[in-house]
MARFI-12935 format. One record per residue (C-alpha): x, y, z. Coordinates in steps of 0.05 Angstrom, whole numbers, plus 5000, padded with zeros to 4 digits. Layout:
<rec><c1>X</c1><c2>Y</c2><c3>Z</c3></rec>
...
END
This chain:
<rec><c1>4014</c1><c2>4005</c2><c3>7847</c3></rec>
<rec><c1>4000</c1><c2>3935</c2><c3>7874</c3></rec>
<rec><c1>4061</c1><c2>3893</c2><c3>7888</c3></rec>
<rec><c1>4059</c1><c2>3817</c2><c3>7896</c3></rec>
<rec><c1>4107</c1><c2>3769</c2><c3>7929</c3></rec>
<rec><c1>4114</c1><c2>3696</c2><c3>7908</c3></rec>
<rec><c1>4132</c1><c2>3639</c2><c3>7954</c3></rec>
<rec><c1>4147</c1><c2>3568</c2><c3>7934</c3></rec>
<rec><c1>4110</c1><c2>3512</c2><c3>7970</c3></rec>
<rec><c1>4107</c1><c2>3436</c2><c3>7969</c3></rec>
<rec><c1>4045</c1><c2>3399</c2><c3>7990</c3></rec>
<rec><c1>4017</c1><c2>3329</c2><c3>7987</c3></rec>
<rec><c1>3951</c1><c2>3293</c2><c3>7993</c3></rec>
<rec><c1>3926</c1><c2>3222</c2><c3>7990</c3></rec>
<rec><c1>3865</c1><c2>3245</c2><c3>7951</c3></rec>
<rec><c1>3893</c1><c2>3281</c2><c3>7890</c3></rec>
<rec><c1>3933</c1><c2>3338</c2><c3>7861</c3></rec>
<rec><c1>3875</c1><c2>3387</c2><c3>7867</c3></rec>
<rec><c1>3869</c1><c2>3370</c2><c3>7941</c3></rec>
<rec><c1>3945</c1><c2>3380</c2><c3>7949</c3></rec>
<rec><c1>3938</c1><c2>3449</c2><c3>7918</c3></rec>
<rec><c1>3881</c1><c2>3466</c2><c3>7965</c3></rec>
<rec><c1>3922</c1><c2>3444</c2><c3>8024</c3></rec>
<rec><c1>3980</c1><c2>3488</c2><c3>8001</c3></rec>
<rec><c1>3935</c1><c2>3549</c2><c3>7995</c3></rec>
<rec><c1>3901</c1><c2>3537</c2><c3>8062</c3></rec>
<rec><c1>3967</c1><c2>3530</c2><c3>8099</c3></rec>
<rec><c1>3998</c1><c2>3590</c2><c3>8065</c3></rec>
<rec><c1>3936</c1><c2>3630</c2><c3>8082</c3></rec>
<rec><c1>3949</c1><c2>3617</c2><c3>8156</c3></rec>
<rec><c1>4015</c1><c2>3655</c2><c3>8155</c3></rec>
<rec><c1>4006</c1><c2>3707</c2><c3>8099</c3></rec>
<rec><c1>3949</c1><c2>3752</c2><c3>8081</c3></rec>
<rec><c1>3919</c1><c2>3770</c2><c3>8013</c3></rec>
<rec><c1>3934</c1><c2>3705</c2><c3>7977</c3></rec>
<rec><c1>3916</c1><c2>3716</c2><c3>7904</c3></rec>
<rec><c1>3937</c1><c2>3655</c2><c3>7864</c3></rec>
<rec><c1>3975</c1><c2>3590</c2><c3>7859</c3></rec>
<rec><c1>4014</c1><c2>3568</c2><c3>7799</c3></rec>
<rec><c1>4028</c1><c2>3493</c2><c3>7798</c3></rec>
<rec><c1>4099</c1><c2>3482</c2><c3>7773</c3></rec>
<rec><c1>4105</c1><c2>3407</c2><c3>7782</c3></rec>
<rec><c1>4061</c1><c2>3346</c2><c3>7794</c3></rec>
<rec><c1>4090</c1><c2>3283</c2><c3>7826</c3></rec>
<rec><c1>4063</c1><c2>3220</c2><c3>7858</c3></rec>
<rec><c1>4090</c1><c2>3164</c2><c3>7901</c3></rec>
<rec><c1>4070</c1><c2>3093</c2><c3>7881</c3></rec>
<rec><c1>4067</c1><c2>3032</c2><c3>7924</c3></rec>
<rec><c1>4048</c1><c2>2963</c2><c3>7897</c3></rec>
<rec><c1>4022</c1><c2>2993</c2><c3>7832</c3></rec>
<rec><c1>3977</c1><c2>3045</c2><c3>7864</c3></rec>
<rec><c1>3986</c1><c2>3119</c2><c3>7877</c3></rec>
<rec><c1>3994</c1><c2>3132</c2><c3>7951</c3></rec>
<rec><c1>4010</c1><c2>3207</c2><c3>7954</c3></rec>
<rec><c1>3999</c1><c2>3263</c2><c3>7904</c3></rec>
<rec><c1>4049</c1><c2>3320</c2><c3>7909</c3></rec>
<rec><c1>4052</c1><c2>3389</c2><c3>7879</c3></rec>
<rec><c1>4105</c1><c2>3442</c2><c3>7876</c3></rec>
<rec><c1>4070</c1><c2>3508</c2><c3>7871</c3></rec>
<rec><c1>4083</c1><c2>3583</c2><c3>7873</c3></rec>
<rec><c1>4034</c1><c2>3623</c2><c3>7914</c3></rec>
<rec><c1>4027</c1><c2>3698</c2><c3>7902</c3></rec>
<rec><c1>4001</c1><c2>3748</c2><c3>7953</c3></rec>
<rec><c1>3994</c1><c2>3823</c2><c3>7956</c3></rec>
<rec><c1>4045</c1><c2>3861</c2><c3>7997</c3></rec>
<rec><c1>4016</c1><c2>3912</c2><c3>8044</c3></rec>
<rec><c1>4039</c1><c2>3985</c2><c3>8047</c3></rec>
END
């Protein structure tokens, strides 16, 4: 039986939410193996002078636990 673990991560980008999600996955992949998916729980952005400056995501990354 395959067992997964889920970790919660926060990431930001100045390009977009998709880029923030990619950053989250890339960083998580440096410290855990077998990353399988990311579920985006929340989208947020900071605004300055009427323009979005930072795109932020709160995501849950799942990975397979090894035997």
